N, C-alpha and C positions, 0 to 999 in steps of 0.2 A: 246441664251438665250430663247428657246422655247422647249414646251414638245416634248417628243420623247419616244418609245417603244425600248426596247433592249434586249434581249434573251441572256443569259448567262449558260452555264455549270459548274458545280463545286459541289463538296463534301463536307458535313460538317457533325458533330456531332450534332443531336438534343437530348437535354437533356430533356427528358421527365419526367413529374412530379414523375413516379413512381421509373424513375432510379435515381433521385435527393434522393427521399427518402432511397432508397436504400441506396445508398453511405452514406448518412447521419445517418442511424440507424448503417452503418458495422464500421465507425470511435468510435463511442459511446462507453465510458466506461462502465462498470459493474452498477455504481450508474447511470449515466447519460440512460443508457437504462430503469434502473427499471423506474426514473422517466419521460420517454418518454411514455412509455407503461401505467404508473397511468393516463397521461395527456389526451392518447388516448380511454383510460377507461369511463373517467368523460365526453369527448366530444362526443364520438361516441354510441349510443343507441346500436349498431347492434354487438357490442363487451362485451364479458364477462367471466370471469376467469373460467375456468374447475374447477371443482370439481376433487378430487383426491381422490383414495381409497386407503387403508391401506393396503398396499404390503407386510408386516411383516406377514399376515393374510394367505398370497395367495390368498385371495380371495373366500375363501373356506367359511369362516362362514358370508358369506354377508345377511343380514337382508331387506327384502323387498317385494312390489308387483311381483307378477309373470310377470307383464309388464315389469317391472323394470329391472327384471333380465334379460328377454330377451335383453332388448337394451342394458343393459351392455356387454352381450355376445357379442351382433351385432359389440359395439364398439371398441372391443377387437378384432375382425376378422378384421374390416378396419383398424387399426394399425397395425396389424401383414401385413397385404396385402400391404400399403404403405410402409415400410420399413422403420420405424419411429423412428429405435434404432438408438440414437445418438452415436454410439459407432464404434471403428476401432480398427481392431487388425491386426498385424502382424506378421510374422516371422522371425528368422535370414535368410532364403532362398528369402523373396521376394527381389525383385529387383525394386528399387524405383527412379532409376536412367534414368530410360526414359521419355519422358515428354508427351507420349501418354494417352489419356484419359480411356485404359485399366487399368492403375495402379489404379484407383478409382471404381472398380467395384466389389470392396470387400462390404460384410453387414455393413451399417454405411454411405456408400456413396450415393449417388443422384446425378445423372446427373443437371449439374447449368450451365449457359451462364455466362461469363466473364462479370464484371462491366463495360468493355468497349466497349459494345456492346447493343446497346439499344434494340435490337429486343426480347430480355429476359421479357421485361415488356411492350406489349402491351396493348393499352387502353381496350380490347376487350379480354386478357384473364381472367379468373376468375378460382376458386377453382374446384375441380370436389367433386363430391358426395364421395368418399372415401380417402380425404383430412383427415391429423390427425386432422387439426384444422377445421376440417368440423361441421356444424350444429346437435346439439344433445341436449336432455335436461338432466340438473342437476339432481342428486338427495345425499343424504346424506348415506355414510357408517355407520352411528349410528343411528339405528332405538331407541333408549332411550331415556329416557325427563330426563334432568337435576333436575327437581324438586322430581325424586324419590329418590334421596341422601339425601333430608332433611328428619330426622326423624320426626314422626309425634307427638310423646309426648313431645314435648320441654319446659322445665321449664318455667316459668315464667320471671327467672330471667337471661335467659340464653344471653349471647353477639353475637355478630357476630362473634367473633373470637374464640369462644366455637365450633363453628360449622366448620369454614374455616379456615384452617391454613394460616398465614399468613407468609409474607417475609420481616418483617419489618427490616431495617438497625439498627435501634436502638436496638434490642435485642442483648446482647451478644451470647448468646447460637447459633446465625445463624452463627458466625464468625469461626467457625469449620466446616459448613456445607459446601460440594463441589461445590451445585449449588448454592450458596450464590451471591449474586451481586458483583462481586469484583471492580468491577472500580467506583462503586456508594459510594464505602466505602472510596475509598482512590485515588478517584480522585480530582485532584486538579482545581478549576477554578477561583480562586482569583490571580490578579496579584500581583507583587513584592510592588509596589504602596498600594494598597488595603490592603495586609497582614501588610506590617510597619503601616500603616493608623491605623489599629484594634487596633494592641498593643499601639499605642500611645494614644489611647481613653482609653486604662486602666490602663494608669500610670500617678499616681499621680504629675502633673508639674504645675506652675504657668504660668497665661494668657502668661508672656512675653517668656518664654522658649517654648512654645506650639506652639508661631508663629513662633519661630527660627529653632523650629524641623521641623516644616511643610515647609520651605523654602528648610531646606536641604534633606528632603525626597525628596521633587519635583526635586531636582538636580541628584537625583540618578538613574542610568542606568540600565538595565534591569540585566546586569550582578551582580550588587550589590556595584559597584565603584561610587564615584562620578564624574561628568561630569566637572564640577567645580570646583576651588581650594577654602578654607574655605574663604580667603581673596577676592575673589569677593564676597560670599554671603554677607560676612559683609558690602561689600561698598554697597552692595544693599541694607539694612538693616537698613544702619545708617538715611537713611533719614526717616525712620517710628518711632524710636527709639531717646531717647536725653542718653548723656551719654552711649552711646554701646560701648561694647569693644570687642577685638577680643578675650580675654579669655572668655566671656561668650557663645560664639559659638562654641569655642572648646569644652565647658564642656556638650554642649548639645548635639555636636557630640558625644564626647565619651560615653553617654546616650544611644545614639542611635545603639553605635556599638554593644552593648550588645543586644540588638534585635536577634528575632531570621530571618535569620539565622545569626549566630556569623560572624562578622567581616565586616557586611554592613557597609554603607555610610564613607567607607576609601577611602582616596585620592590616595594613589599608593599600589602595592602589598604587599610591605613589611609592611608597617601600617596592613593591611590585615591580614597579617600573624602573625604577633605579637599578635594583640588584639585576634585570636585564642590559640596562644599558651600561654595565660595569663590564659583561661581554664583550662588548665592543674595542675594536683599536684604538689605544688611544689617539692615533692621528686621524680618526674619522670627522671628517669636515661637520661642525657644528654640533658636537658632542656634549661640550660644557655646555652650551645654550639648552640642550636638549633636557639634561640634567638640570639646572636650574630652573625652568619650565617645570619637570617633573615634582622637585621637590618644594618649589615654594606657589607659585601660579597655575599649579591645576584645575581649580575651581575657576579660575579666568577663561581657559581653554575650554572647559567644559561650557561654558555660556558662552562661546566662539566671541568674548569681547577683544578683539584683535587689535584695536585702536589704545585700550588700556593695557594691554598685553607688549606691544611695542614703546608703548613711554616707560613701562617698570623694568623692561630688560633690556631698553637702549638697542634695539635692533630694527634695522631697517624691513620692510617688509618683505623682500626676497629672502633676508636671511631667519626672518620669522618662519617664512613658509618651508624652507628647507628643515628648520627646526623642529617643525610640527610632523613633517613628513615622516622622520625618524623615529617618532614618538609611536606616530599611529602605525607604523611597522611593528610595533611591539604585541605582545598577546596579554590584554588585561586579565582574563580568564586563565591562566596555563592549564587546571587542571580538566579545562575542557576538550585537551590532545588526547589523557588518555580518557577514551571513552569506556565504558563497559556497556555489552548486549550485544546481540549478533543482529544485523545486518534486517531489514525486513522488507520483502519485498509485494509487490504486488502484482498478481495475475488477472488479467482481463478476463472476462466472462465474454466479451463481443466485442468483435471485430468489424470494423467498419473502413472501407477502402472506397476508391473510384474507378470505374471498371468502364469504359466507352462512355462519357460523362455520364453515369448513372451511378448512384451511390448504393453501394452492395452492404448488407449486414448477414454477418453470420456469427455464430455459435462458436466458442472457442471449443474444440474436438478435446484436446487437453487435461482441460477441467477436471473431469471426471470419466472411470471407465467407463465402457460400454458393458453393460450386465445383460444377462439370459438366464431362462430356468433351465437348469440341470436334465436332459432329457430322460437319462437314465433313471433318476429319482422320479421324476415325474412318472413315467412309464410304469412306476411301481404301485402307485396309486389305485387300489380297488375301488369302485361305487359301491358294492353289498357289504363290504366289509366293516366291522365294527369294532375292530382290535384296536388297543392300545397306538401301536406300529403304524398302522392304517392311517388313526385318525391324527397321530403326531405330524405324519407325510401331507396329509390333505390340510390342516392348517398352516402349514409353513406353504405349503405351496397358493394359499390362498394368502398370505400376509407378503409372499413374493408379487403375487400380481399385483397387489396392492402399490406396492414399493415402487415396481417398475411403471406404475401409471401414475402415481405422485410424480416420479422422477421426469415420464414424457409431460404430464401436464406442466412443471414447474420451466420447462425447455420451450415449449410452448407460450406460455405468459412474459416470459423473460423475452424473447424474440419479437414478441409483439408489440411491447413497451419499449423495445429498444428502438423497432422500426418507424415508431410513430415518434421519438425522440428526436432521430435523425432525420425526419419531415419535415418536423417544426423548425428544426436548428440547422438548414443547410448553411446560411449564412456563416455561421460560425464555422463550421467545418470550413469552408471555401475562403473566408478571409478574416477569421481570428475573433477573439474575445469582443471585440470592437460591433461584431455584426451580431452579438447575442440577442436572441428575442425574450422578450418577458413568457415564461410559461409557470403556470401551476399544476398540481395533481388535476385538478378537475378537468381539465383540457386535455388528459390522458385518458383520464376516467371516462369521458363520453365516447370516445374515438373507440377505445377496446370493449366499453360496455362492461365495467367494473368497478367494482367503489374503490373511493380513495384510498382507504387502509390497503388494500390489494396493490394499487400503485406504489404506496409507501413503502410495504415489504420489499418490493420487485426492488425500488432502486435504492436499498439501503443495504451498504458494503458487496454493490455492483459494480463492477469497472467497465469501461469501454475504450479499447483502442482506438483513435483517429489519425489523422495527418497531425491534427495539432498538438498531438502529445495523450497521455492515458489520463482519463477523469472517470470519477464517481459520477453516477445516473444522476445522484441528486445534486451533482453542479448545475447542470443545464435547466433547472427550476430556479425562476430568480422574481422578485417583484418586479413592478414597473413603475416608471416616472411619466407623467404626460408631456408632451411638448406642446409647444405652440402651433402647431399644423395640425393639432388634433392628435397625432398617432402617440404611440408609447413605447419608450425607451427601456432597455432592462437594466437595474442595478450593477449587474455583471457587467455590461457595457459600459455604464457609467465607470467603475473601478478602472477598467481597462484603459479609458480616454484619462483620467486623472493621473494613472501611470507613466502614460507617453506623455503627458504636458509637464511632469516633474522630470522624467528622463531627459527633456530637451531644454530644461529651461539654462537660464545665466546662474551659473552657481554663486558669482558675485552678488547677484539679486534675485534669490529665488524666490519664486511665486506663493504667496499668502492663501490661504482658505478664499478670502475672499475676492482675491485676481481670479483662482480658478473657477468660482462661482459665476463670475462675469464673462470668464472664455465660454465655458459652456453654455453660459445665456447667450451667446451670441451666436451659438450651432443650435438654439430653438429647444433647449433643456434647462427647465425650469428647477433647480436645485436650491434647497436652504444650505446656507454658510455652515450649520451643524452638521447637515447631513454628510459634505464635503469630508469634513475633519472625522467621522465615523468611517468614512469611507476609506480615509487617509490610512489612520489607524490601522484599520484591519488589513491595509496591505503593508504592515511595517516601515510607511512611511515617516520621519521624523518633521517635527514643525519646521516652518521659513525659518527659524531663528536658529534651530541645529543643522539645518543644511547649509549653510552660509559657508561660503570658504573665502579665502582670501585671493 
């Protein structure tokens, strides 16, 4: 119970603030990264967005002062010397199987420390003068004035629309324009409840029926069906009205079922389908047979027991097929048409395309603005001054350099990992999912000489644009199954083969899981039947008895 001094020798990983920032930026998605950059621009006066020049003009028609031209030429030379071209290419003869750092000495790669080592982010490290994100003045590539486009002799009664072309969505002529805002005119923002209440307010109805209708609408699920029965709604409303009958609730429900989308406020699937069938022309062929099946024999249709259906409905095979086709044209979940929420789009972080027989990997330059340090504020920093203002500028200047270095390290790491994935999955890029090869995080970690946790952060919520489509980087990693020849087959390739076999099967005799297992065994792929069932369910493919048709 006394104080003492002890000496211990040990090793521990020091997570410096710079390393923590680099790891945090590495695992951010595109949208989160843009938000992080915007917050850094608002909080740090040393950071500013670098003005880009019009590359389509070849920078030959740039108008500006003579000094601006000299500064711009110097910036281009600095960018060329620092090797900032964020692209990497490799030919078919390149060998990416080695884990040495020589594999990344091609243009587009620069040496970087692994995120498992904190030495790459020391407190005293700063950017050099030749860094791509270095200090420099910004200037506009367009020397003209926007006011030059306004006519000098405008009539007195001229309106704004006569001078500037507006893109109003209310103008019907804009519907044929390819550049018109498609989503703003067709996006649905109201929920199913709001949509039904809007129609209820436009429907002439007594106050008593309106209250009953609001109670029924409150019980509607997003699918369009009622979550409770009419009897339960009736019992809940008996205390509010005198001499209320169940027939009144049913009458209000029938009126609501005619609302858009047709079939809402139904108690079960059979009732929903019958309401939609009532909207057809009475002269529609096989309408009565479709109503009979929807009313009495819907469980038999769900189990695809066509023999029993033909025997009970006394229909021939061709007639039953037409009646079933009429039922299949209906919507069993009418509420799904009124979907709420905005459409989410995926912005790819990496582009992959084939040029002259080689796959080229490039970072998307549009995912984040190019940043640099404001040269005017940076010149105000004085070395020997310890005032509060000078300390504030020093701290922000150092934070800006750390932030820019973390962004640059993130781009380099993402480019390395994406290039290795493309090298490993060339067969997928050329032939599709059936040529996908088995790949795990450890394989990429050995090549880029980083930890698996770093590779996991890089491949999470990062997307690659390929000729086969846009995929998350995690998509290219899959387990393997041994083949008879001693090789390995990716689970993604097996799923693609299963999907191809099911799409080519005979609808009258669909392939069972055991049959698919035998077909894969003929190709040398040994997979258990339960594994086939698991892969089939992951592809949302129903069992063979549910895929059977007449």
